[in-house]
Backbone as numpy.savetxt, mean C-alpha at the origin, in Angstrom:
# Nx Ny Nz CAx CAy CAz Cx Cy Cz
-17.08 -24.18 -41.17 -15.72 -23.74 -40.83 -15.74 -22.36 -40.21
-16.58 -21.48 -40.73 -16.70 -20.13 -40.21 -17.23 -20.14 -38.78
-18.19 -21.05 -38.50 -18.76 -21.15 -37.16 -17.69 -21.60 -36.17
-16.89 -22.62 -36.56 -15.83 -23.10 -35.67 -14.81 -22.00 -35.39
-14.49 -21.22 -36.40 -13.55 -20.12 -36.22 -14.08 -19.10 -35.22
-15.39 -18.80 -35.33 -15.99 -17.86 -34.39 -16.02 -18.41 -32.98
-16.29 -19.74 -32.88 -16.30 -20.37 -31.56 -14.92 -20.32 -30.91
-13.90 -20.57 -31.70 -12.53 -20.52 -31.18 -12.16 -19.10 -30.78
-12.61 -18.13 -31.57 -12.35 -16.73 -31.23 -13.03 -16.35 -29.92
-14.29 -16.81 -29.78 -15.02 -16.54 -28.54 -14.33 -17.20 -27.35
-13.85 -18.44 -27.57 -13.15 -19.15 -26.49 -11.89 -18.41 -26.08
-11.14 -17.94 -27.07 -9.92 -17.18 -26.76 -10.27 -15.89 -26.02
-11.37 -15.26 -26.45 -11.80 -14.04 -25.76 -12.15 -14.31 -24.32
-12.84 -15.44 -24.06 -13.17 -15.80 -22.68 -11.94 -16.06 -21.85
-10.96 -16.74 -22.43 -9.70 -17.00 -21.72 -8.98 -15.71 -21.39
-8.96 -14.80 -22.37 -8.30 -13.50 -22.15 -9.00 -12.72 -21.04
-10.34 -12.73 -21.05 -11.09 -12.02 -20.01 -10.82 -12.61 -18.64
-10.78 -13.95 -18.59 -10.49 -14.61 -17.31 -9.08 -14.26 -16.84
-8.15 -14.26 -17.80 -6.77 -13.91 -17.44 -6.65 -12.49 -16.95
-7.36 -11.57 -17.62 -7.33 -10.17 -17.19 -7.96 -10.00 -15.81
-9.03 -10.76 -15.56 -9.67 -10.68 -14.24 -8.72 -11.15 -13.14
-7.98 -12.22 -13.42 -7.01 -12.72 -12.44 -5.91 -11.69 -12.22
-5.42 -11.12 -13.31 -4.36 -10.11 -13.20 -4.84 -8.91 -12.40
-6.10 -8.47 -12.68 -6.65 -7.32 -11.95 -6.78 -7.62 -10.46
-7.23 -8.82 -10.13 -7.43 -9.17 -8.72 -6.11 -9.32 -7.97
-5.05 -9.64 -8.71 -3.74 -9.83 -8.08 -2.77 -8.72 -8.46
-3.31 -7.57 -8.87 -2.46 -6.50 -9.42 -1.39 -6.06 -8.43
-1.77 -5.82 -7.17 -0.80 -5.34 -6.19 0.25 -6.40 -5.90
-0.17 -7.67 -5.83 0.80 -8.74 -5.58 1.79 -8.85 -6.75
1.27 -8.75 -7.97 2.14 -8.80 -9.15 3.08 -7.61 -9.14
2.57 -6.45 -8.80 3.39 -5.24 -8.76 4.50 -5.38 -7.73
4.18 -5.91 -6.56 5.20 -6.12 -5.53 6.29 -7.06 -6.03
5.87 -8.14 -6.71 6.85 -9.10 -7.22 7.73 -8.47 -8.29
7.13 -7.64 -9.13 7.91 -6.97 -10.17 8.94 -6.02 -9.55
8.56 -5.35 -8.48 9.50 -4.48 -7.77 10.63 -5.31 -7.17
10.27 -6.46 -6.57 11.31 -7.34 -6.00 12.25 -7.85 -7.09
11.68 -8.21 -8.26 12.52 -8.68 -9.37 13.47 -7.58 -9.83
12.94 -6.36 -9.95 13.79 -5.24 -10.37 14.89 -4.98 -9.34
14.55 -5.07 -8.06 15.54 -4.86 -7.00 16.60 -5.94 -7.04
16.20 -7.18 -7.33 17.17 -8.28 -7.42 18.10 -8.08 -8.60
17.55 -7.63 -9.73 18.40 -7.34 -10.90 19.38 -6.20 -10.59
18.91 -5.20 -9.86 19.79 -4.10 -9.48 20.91 -4.61 -8.58
20.56 -5.50 -7.65 21.57 -6.09 -6.76 22.62 -6.83 -7.57
22.19 -7.61 -8.55 23.13 -8.35 -9.39 24.00 -7.39 -10.20
23.41 -6.31 -10.67 24.18 -5.31 -11.43 25.26 -4.68 -10.55
24.92 -4.41 -9.30 25.90 -3.84 -8.37 27.03 -4.83 -8.10
26.67 -6.10 -7.97 27.70 -7.12 -7.76 28.63 -7.21 -8.97
28.04 -7.12 -10.17 28.86 -7.11 -11.39 29.76 -5.89 -11.43
29.22 -4.75 -11.02 30.01 -3.51 -10.99 31.19 -3.65 -10.03
30.94 -4.23 -8.87 32.01 -4.44 -7.89 33.09 -5.33 -8.48
32.69 -6.39 -9.19 33.66 -7.31 -9.79 34.49 -6.60 -10.86
33.82 -5.76 -11.68 34.54 -5.03 -12.73 35.53 -4.05 -12.12
35.11 -3.33 -11.09 36.02 -2.37 -10.44 37.20 -3.09 -9.81
36.95 -4.26 -9.22 38.04 -5.04 -8.61 39.04 -5.46 -9.68
38.55 -5.95 -10.82 39.45 -6.34 -11.91 40.19 -5.13 -12.47
39.49 -4.01 -12.51 40.13 -2.77 -12.98 41.30 -2.41 -12.07
41.09 -2.52 -10.76 42.16 -2.18 -9.81 43.34 -3.15 -9.94
43.01 -4.43 -10.14 44.08 -5.42 -10.32 44.89 -5.08 -11.57
44.20 -4.74 -12.67 44.90 -4.37 -13.91 45.73 -3.11 -13.72
45.19 -2.13 -12.97 45.94 -0.90 -12.71 47.20 -1.19 -11.89
47.09 -2.11 -10.94 48.28 -2.49 -10.16 49.32 -3.16 -11.05
48.87 -3.96 -11.99 49.81 -4.59 -12.93 50.49 -3.54 -13.79
49.69 -2.55 -14.25 50.26 -1.47 -15.05 51.32 -0.73 -14.25
51.02 -0.43 -13.00 51.96 0.28 -12.15 53.24 -0.53 -11.95
53.10 -1.83 -11.73 54.27 -2.69 -11.52 55.11 -2.80 -12.79
54.43 -2.93 -13.95 55.16 -3.03 -15.22 55.94 -1.76 -15.50
55.37 -0.61 -15.17 56.09 0.65 -15.36 57.34 0.70 -14.48
57.21 0.23 -13.25 58.37 0.18 -12.35 59.43 -0.78 -12.88
58.96 -1.94 -13.38 59.91 -2.93 -13.92 60.64 -2.38 -15.14
59.88 -1.69 -15.99 60.50 -1.10 -17.19 61.55 -0.09 -16.79
61.20 0.80 -15.84 62.15 1.81 -15.39 63.39 1.16 -14.78
63.17 0.08 -14.01 64.30 -0.60 -13.37 65.23 -1.25 -14.39
64.63 -1.94 -15.39 65.45 -2.65 -16.38 66.09 -1.69 -17.38
65.51 -0.54 -17.56 66.16 0.47 -18.39 67.48 0.91 -17.74
67.47 1.01 -16.43 68.72 1.34 -15.72 69.76 0.23 -15.90
69.24 -1.03 -15.87 70.18 -2.15 -16.06 70.78 -2.11 -17.46
69.96 -1.79 -18.46 70.45 -1.74 -19.84 71.49 -0.64 -20.00
71.23 0.51 -19.38 72.18 1.63 -19.46 73.50 1.23 -18.82
73.42 0.58 -17.67 74.64 0.16 -16.98 75.42 -0.86 -17.82
74.69 -1.77 -18.49 75.37 -2.77 -19.33 76.05 -2.07 -20.51
75.38 -1.06 -21.10 75.99 -0.33 -22.20 77.22 0.44 -21.74
77.11 1.00 -20.51 78.26 1.74 -19.99 79.48 0.83 -19.78
79.21 -0.43 -19.49 80.31 -1.38 -19.30 80.75 -2.02 -20.60
80.03 -1.68 -21.68 80.41 -2.20 -22.99 79.91 -3.61 -23.23
78.97 -4.08 -22.39 78.44 -5.43 -22.56 77.17 -5.34 -23.39
77.36 -5.30 -24.71 76.23 -5.15 -25.61 75.30 -6.36 -25.58
75.87 -7.51 -25.38 75.05 -8.74 -25.35 74.08 -8.69 -24.18
74.61 -8.34 -23.02 73.75 -8.24 -21.83 72.72 -7.13 -22.00
73.19 -6.00 -22.59 72.28 -4.88 -22.80 71.14 -5.28 -23.73
71.43 -6.07 -24.74 70.42 -6.53 -25.69 69.42 -7.47 -25.00
69.99 -8.33 -24.15 69.11 -9.25 -23.41 68.16 -8.47 -22.50
68.69 -7.44 -21.87 67.85 -6.61 -21.00 66.81 -5.86 -21.83
67.21 -5.42 -23.00 66.28 -4.71 -23.90 65.12 -5.63 -24.30
65.41 -6.90 -24.54 64.34 -7.86 -24.87 63.35 -7.99 -23.69
63.93 -8.00 -22.50 63.07 -8.08 -21.32 62.19 -6.84 -21.22
62.80 -5.68 -21.51 62.02 -4.43 -21.47 60.92 -4.46 -22.51
61.24 -4.98 -23.71 60.23 -5.08 -24.77 59.06 -5.96 -24.32
59.36 -7.05 -23.64 58.32 -7.94 -23.12 57.43 -7.20 -22.11
58.11 -6.45 -21.22 57.36 -5.66 -20.24 56.45 -4.64 -20.92
56.97 -3.98 -21.93 56.19 -2.95 -22.62 54.99 -3.54 -23.36
55.18 -4.72 -23.96 54.05 -5.39 -24.61 52.97 -5.76 -23.58
53.41 -6.25 -22.43 52.45 -6.55 -21.37 51.76 -5.28 -20.89
52.55 -4.18 -20.84 51.99 -2.91 -20.38 50.89 -2.43 -21.31
51.11 -2.54 -22.61 50.08 -2.12 -23.57 48.81 -2.94 -23.38
48.99 -4.25 -23.22 47.83 -5.13 -23.03 47.06 -4.79 -21.75
47.80 -4.58 -20.66 47.15 -4.26 -19.39 46.49 -2.89 -19.41
47.11 -1.94 -20.11 46.51 -0.61 -20.23 45.20 -0.67 -21.02
45.16 -1.52 -22.05 43.92 -1.72 -22.80 42.86 -2.37 -21.91
43.30 -3.31 -21.07 42.37 -3.95 -20.14 41.81 -2.94 -19.15
42.69 -2.09 -18.62 42.24 -1.06 -17.68 41.24 -0.12 -18.36
41.54 0.27 -19.58 40.65 1.18 -20.31 39.28 0.53 -20.52
39.27 -0.78 -20.86 38.01 -1.49 -21.07 37.20 -1.58 -19.78
37.88 -1.96 -18.68 37.19 -2.04 -17.40 36.66 -0.67 -16.96
37.46 0.37 -17.19 37.05 1.72 -16.80 35.81 2.16 -17.57
35.79 1.90 -18.87 34.64 2.26 -19.69 33.39 1.50 -19.25
33.56 0.18 -19.05 32.41 -0.65 -18.63 31.90 -0.23 -17.24
32.84 0.07 -16.34 32.45 0.48 -14.99 31.69 1.80 -15.03
32.14 2.73 -15.87 31.47 4.03 -15.99 30.05 3.86 -16.50
29.90 3.04 -17.53 28.56 2.81 -18.09 27.66 2.11 -17.07
28.22 1.11 -16.38 27.41 0.35 -15.43 27.03 1.22 -14.23
27.95 2.08 -13.80 27.63 3.01 -12.70 26.44 3.90 -13.07
26.47 4.41 -14.31 25.38 5.27 -14.76 24.07 4.48 -14.81
24.14 3.24 -15.33 22.93 2.41 -15.41 22.38 2.09 -14.03
23.28 1.79 -13.09 22.86 1.47 -11.72 22.21 2.69 -11.06
22.78 3.85 -11.30 22.23 5.08 -10.73 20.82 5.33 -11.24
20.64 5.16 -12.55 19.30 5.35 -13.15 18.33 4.31 -12.61
18.79 3.05 -12.51 17.93 1.98 -12.01 17.52 2.23 -10.56
18.45 2.69 -9.74 18.14 2.99 -8.34 17.07 4.08 -8.25
17.22 5.12 -9.06 16.24 6.21 -9.04 14.87 5.70 -9.49
14.85 4.86 -10.54 13.58 4.34 -11.05 12.90 3.44 -10.02
13.69 2.58 -9.37 13.11 1.67 -8.37 12.60 2.45 -7.17
13.35 3.46 -6.75 12.91 4.30 -5.64 11.59 4.97 -5.97
11.50 5.54 -7.18 10.27 6.19 -7.61 9.14 5.18 -7.74
9.45 3.98 -8.22 8.44 2.94 -8.37 7.91 2.50 -7.00
8.80 2.36 -6.03 8.38 1.97 -4.68 7.47 3.04 -4.07
7.81 4.30 -4.30 6.96 5.39 -3.79 5.57 5.32 -4.42
5.54 5.06 -5.73 4.25 4.97 -6.42 3.46 3.76 -5.93
4.17 2.65 -5.67 3.50 1.45 -5.14 2.88 1.75 -3.78
3.63 2.46 -2.93 3.08 2.84 -1.61 1.83 3.70 -1.77
1.88 4.62 -2.73 0.72 5.48 -2.98 -0.48 4.66 -3.47
-0.20 3.73 -4.38 -1.26 2.88 -4.91 -1.87 2.02 -3.80
-1.02 1.48 -2.93 -1.52 0.65 -1.83 -2.38 1.48 -0.88
-1.92 2.69 -0.57 -2.70 3.55 0.32 -4.05 3.89 -0.31
-4.04 4.21 -1.60 -5.28 4.53 -2.30 -6.21 3.32 -2.32
-5.63 2.14 -2.56 -6.43 0.91 -2.57 -7.08 0.67 -1.22
-6.34 0.88 -0.14 -6.89 0.69 1.21 -8.03 1.66 1.48
-7.82 2.92 1.11 -8.87 3.93 1.32 -10.12 3.59 0.53
-9.93 3.19 -0.72 -11.08 2.87 -1.56 -11.83 1.64 -1.06
-11.07 0.65 -0.56 -11.73 -0.53 0.01 -12.57 -0.14 1.23
-11.99 0.74 2.07 -12.73 1.19 3.25 -13.98 1.96 2.84
-13.84 2.83 1.86 -14.99 3.60 1.38 -16.06 2.69 0.79
-15.62 1.68 0.05 -16.56 0.75 -0.55 -17.30 -0.05 0.52
-16.57 -0.45 1.56 -17.19 -1.20 2.66 -18.25 -0.36 3.36
-17.89 0.91 3.63 -18.85 1.82 4.28 -20.06 2.03 3.39
-19.81 2.22 2.10 -20.92 2.45 1.17 -21.84 1.24 1.10
-21.24 0.04 1.09 -22.05 -1.17 1.02 -22.87 -1.37 2.29
-22.30 -0.98 3.42 -23.01 -1.15 4.69 -24.13 -0.15 4.87
-24.03 1.01 4.23 -24.99 2.08 4.47 -25.88 2.35 3.25
-25.90 1.45 2.29 -26.74 1.66 1.13 -27.50 0.38 0.82
-28.70 0.53 0.20 -29.48 -0.62 -0.19 -30.47 -1.03 0.88
-31.56 -1.67 0.44 -32.61 -2.06 1.38 -32.18 -3.16 2.30
-31.17 -3.93 1.93 -30.72 -5.05 2.75 -29.51 -4.71 3.61
-29.11 -3.44 3.64 -27.93 -3.06 4.40 -28.22 -3.12 5.89
-27.15 -3.24 6.67 -27.30 -3.30 8.13 -27.89 -2.00 8.68
-27.47 -0.88 8.12 -27.99 0.41 8.58 -29.48 0.51 8.30
-29.86 0.08 7.10 -31.28 0.14 6.74 -32.09 -0.79 7.64
-31.57 -1.96 7.90 -32.25 -2.92 8.78 -32.40 -2.35 10.18
-31.34 -1.69 10.67 -31.40 -1.10 12.01 -32.44 0.01 12.07
-32.50 0.83 11.02 -33.49 1.91 10.99 -34.91 1.35 10.96
-35.10 0.29 10.17 -36.42 -0.33 10.12 -36.82 -0.90 11.49
-35.86 -1.52 12.17 -36.13 -2.07 13.50 -36.50 -0.96 14.47
-35.78 0.17 14.38 -36.07 1.31 15.27 -37.47 1.85 15.04
-37.86 1.95 13.77 -39.20 2.45 13.46 -40.28 1.50 13.99
-40.01 0.19 13.85 -40.99 -0.77 14.35 -41.14 -0.68 15.87
-40.03 -0.48 16.57 -40.08 -0.34 18.03 -40.87 0.90 18.43
-40.61 2.02 17.71 -41.34 3.26 18.00 -42.84 3.08 17.77
-43.18 2.41 16.67 -44.59 2.18 16.39 -45.24 1.31 17.47
-44.51 0.29 17.92 -45.05 -0.59 18.96 -45.24 0.16 20.26
-44.25 1.01 20.61 -44.36 1.80 21.84 -45.54 2.77 21.76
-45.69 3.40 20.61 -46.81 4.34 20.44 -48.15 3.61 20.55
-48.23 2.41 19.98 -49.45 1.62 20.06 -49.75 1.22 21.50
-48.71 0.80 22.23 -48.89 0.42 23.64 -49.38 1.61 24.47
-48.76 2.78 24.23 -49.17 3.98 24.96 -50.64 4.32 24.66
-51.04 4.21 23.40 -52.43 4.49 23.02 -53.39 3.51 23.69
-52.96 2.23 23.74 -53.79 1.22 24.41 -53.99 1.55 25.89
-52.89 1.95 26.55 -52.99 2.26 27.98 -53.87 3.48 28.22
-53.73 4.49 27.37 -54.58 5.68 27.51 -56.06 5.33 27.30
-56.29 4.50 26.29 -57.67 4.09 26.01 -58.24 3.29 27.17
-57.44 2.38 27.76 -57.91 1.58 28.89 -58.23 2.47 30.08
-57.35 3.50 30.30 -57.57 4.41 31.42 -58.86 5.20 31.25
-59.05 5.69 30.02 -60.28 6.45 29.75 -61.51 5.57 29.90
-61.39 4.33 29.42 -62.52 3.42 29.53 -62.85 3.11 30.97
-61.81 2.96 31.78 -62.02 2.66 33.20 -62.70 3.83 33.90
-62.27 5.05 33.53 -62.89 6.23 34.14 -64.36 6.34 33.77
-64.64 6.02 32.52 -66.02 6.15 32.06 -66.94 5.11 32.70
-66.40 3.94 33.03 -67.24 2.84 33.54 -67.22 2.72 35.05
-66.38 3.46 35.74 -66.27 3.30 37.19 -67.31 4.15 37.92
-67.62 3.77 39.21 -68.56 4.52 40.04 -68.05 5.91 40.35
-66.77 6.03 40.53 -66.21 7.36 40.86 -66.45 8.32 39.73
-66.37 7.83 38.53 -66.62 8.70 37.38 -68.05 9.18 37.37
-69.00 8.27 37.68 -70.41 8.66 37.75 -70.66 9.66 38.87
-70.03 9.46 40.03 -70.17 10.36 41.17 -69.68 11.75 40.82
-68.52 11.80 40.12 -67.97 13.09 39.72 -68.95 13.83 38.81
-69.58 13.07 37.93 -70.54 13.70 37.02 -71.75 14.24 37.78
-72.19 13.46 38.80 -73.33 13.91 39.60 -73.00 15.16 40.40
-71.78 15.20 40.94 -71.36 16.37 41.71 -71.29 17.59 40.82
-70.72 17.42 39.65 -70.61 18.55 38.73 -71.98 19.05 38.29
-72.92 18.11 38.20 -74.29 18.51 37.80 -75.07 19.12 38.94
-74.51 19.10 40.20 -75.19 19.68 41.36 -76.25 18.78 41.92
-76.25 17.51 41.51 -77.28 16.56 42.00 -76.80 15.89 43.26
-75.57 15.44 43.29 -75.02 14.76 44.47 -74.11 15.73 45.21
-74.07 15.55 46.54 -73.19 16.43 47.31 -71.72 16.09 47.05
-70.87 17.13 47.08 -69.44 16.90 46.87 -68.73 16.71 48.18
-67.40 16.82 48.15 -66.61 16.63 49.35 -66.82 17.80 50.31
-66.82 17.51 51.57 -66.95 18.53 52.59 -65.72 19.41 52.64
-66.02 20.75 52.82 -64.91 21.68 52.92 -64.91 22.31 54.31
-63.75 22.80 54.76 -63.59 23.40 56.10 -64.47 24.64 56.24
-64.57 25.46 55.22 -65.38 26.68 55.29 -66.86 26.35 55.49
-67.30 25.31 54.81 -68.71 24.92 54.95 -69.01 24.43 56.36
-68.04 23.66 56.92 -68.24 23.14 58.28 -68.30 24.28 59.29
-67.44 25.27 59.18 -67.45 26.41 60.10 -68.75 27.19 59.97
-69.23 27.36 58.78 -70.47 28.08 58.55 -71.65 27.36 59.18
-71.63 26.04 59.09 -72.71 25.24 59.70 -72.69 25.36 61.21
-71.47 25.35 61.80 -71.36 25.46 63.25 -71.82 26.84 63.72
-71.52 27.89 63.01 -71.96 29.25 63.37 -73.48 29.33 63.34
-74.08 28.65 62.36 -75.53 28.71 62.23 -76.21 27.99 63.41
-75.55 26.94 63.92 -76.12 26.23 65.07 -76.19 27.13 66.31
-75.19 28.03 66.44 -75.17 28.94 67.59 -76.29 29.95 67.47
């Protein structure tokens, strides 16, 4: 039983490592999606705020109308009392009471919408600032990721015995060695030809004073003078 428990623990560990590797490889994509999700939630919050403010304005208009109606019917009640029509005045008073009850209800509605709108405005403002800051950080992270990828690529290309740069340097050295070998071969062939040719032997005889060298103009003039 203990062995099976350890095997299951190891299996869970492997799954977690694989999951973390996937998350790491897709980190920027996940981050972008999270930013989009946050922006969408902010958009929905703004739409809710607009709806609350609209309802608040409608309630405020009702409050304003009810106040006007109350003021108008109060005049009617006064006029009825002035005419001694208590029955009509009472009926008008009931209407005013109805208006006032509606007014209290609408004023409470306005107060509720106003409070909710104030809180939501503050939340939206904070969310906008957070998302803006998050987007800036994402841009920084992306730029850093690009630079590091470029640096890694350069490092991989210019390091190690199997790198392209190393291979190119090895090829250059081999070419130089081949050229140097060819030059040495040509020099050796030239020297060998000089040593084995008749002209080389003649030069040696001339230098030794055994064979005559090339005729010179001064020698020819001297010979002609001697003939005279």
